[in-house]
C-alpha positions in Angstrom: 5.5 -86.4 25.6 1.9 -85.0 25.5 1.6 -85.6 29.1 4.7 -83.7 30.0 3.4 -80.9 27.8 0.0 -80.8 29.3 1.7 -80.8 32.9 3.5 -77.6 32.0 0.2 -76.2 30.7 -1.5 -77.0 33.8 1.3 -75.2 35.8 0.6 -72.1 33.8 -3.1 -71.8 34.2 -3.1 -69.8 37.1 -0.9 -67.1 35.5 -2.9 -67.2 32.1 -5.5 -64.4 31.5 -6.4 -65.0 27.8 -9.3 -66.6 26.0 -7.1 -69.4 25.2 -7.0 -70.5 28.9 -8.6 -74.0 28.0 -6.2 -76.3 26.4 -6.9 -76.4 22.8 -5.9 -79.7 20.8 -7.2 -80.4 17.3 -5.9 -82.0 14.2 -2.9 -80.1 12.9 -4.7 -78.3 10.0 -7.8 -77.3 12.1 -5.5 -75.7 14.8 -3.5 -73.9 12.2 -6.6 -72.4 10.7 -8.1 -71.5 14.1 -4.8 -69.7 14.9 -4.8 -67.7 11.6 -8.5 -66.8 11.9 -8.5 -65.8 15.5 -5.2 -64.5 16.3 -3.8 -64.0 12.6 -0.9 -66.3 13.7 1.1 -68.4 11.1 3.9 -70.8 11.4 7.3 -69.1 11.7 9.6 -71.6 13.4 9.7 -75.5 13.7 11.9 -78.1 15.5 12.0 -81.7 16.0 11.5 -82.7 19.9 11.7 -86.4 19.4 10.8 -88.9 16.8 7.2 -88.5 18.2 6.9 -84.7 18.4 7.6 -81.4 16.6 7.3 -78.0 18.2 6.2 -75.0 16.1 6.0 -71.4 16.9 3.2 -69.4 15.4 3.1 -65.6 15.4 1.2 -62.7 14.2 2.4 -59.2 12.9 1.0 -57.7 15.9 3.3 -59.7 18.2 1.0 -62.5 19.8 2.6 -66.0 19.5 1.7 -69.6 20.3 3.9 -72.6 20.7 2.3 -75.7 19.4 3.2 -79.4 19.8 2.3 -81.9 17.2 2.6 -85.6 17.5 3.0 -88.2 14.7 -0.7 -89.1 14.6 -1.3 -85.5 13.6 -2.6 -84.1 16.8 -1.8 -80.8 17.8 -2.0 -78.9 21.2 -1.2 -75.2 22.1 1.3 -75.7 25.0 2.1 -71.9 25.4 1.1 -68.3 24.2 1.8 -64.9 24.8 2.1 -61.3 23.5 4.7 -58.9 22.5 7.0 -61.0 20.5 10.2 -59.4 19.5 12.7 -60.4 16.7 15.5 -58.9 18.7 19.0 -59.9 17.6 20.9 -62.4 20.3 22.2 -60.8 23.5 26.0 -60.0 23.4 27.7 -61.5 26.3 28.2 -58.9 29.2 25.5 -56.5 27.6 22.2 -55.9 29.6 19.0 -57.4 28.0 
C-alpha cells in the first residue's frame, strides 16, 4: 500500500511548488506535531483504507490541508497537500460547482 501511495506522490512532484516537496514520513506522533507546528494543521477526518492503513485529512483554519497515510506499525507519510480547503456543502445534482 505504501508503495502505491508513494507512486501517487511521485506522479505529483512536477506539479508541487511547496516546501513539503520532499516526502515526509515519520512516526505518527512526530508527523502530527510537525503539521501543527509548521502549518497549524490538525486531524479533521479519518477513514480506514485497509486492515493495514488508515488515511487522515489534516487542515488548518487558514485552509491548508494534508492527507496522511498511516500503517499499523505507526509510520505515517504525507501523500498529498494543498491550500484553500473549503467546507462547502455537497453539490446538488444538476447544479454547477
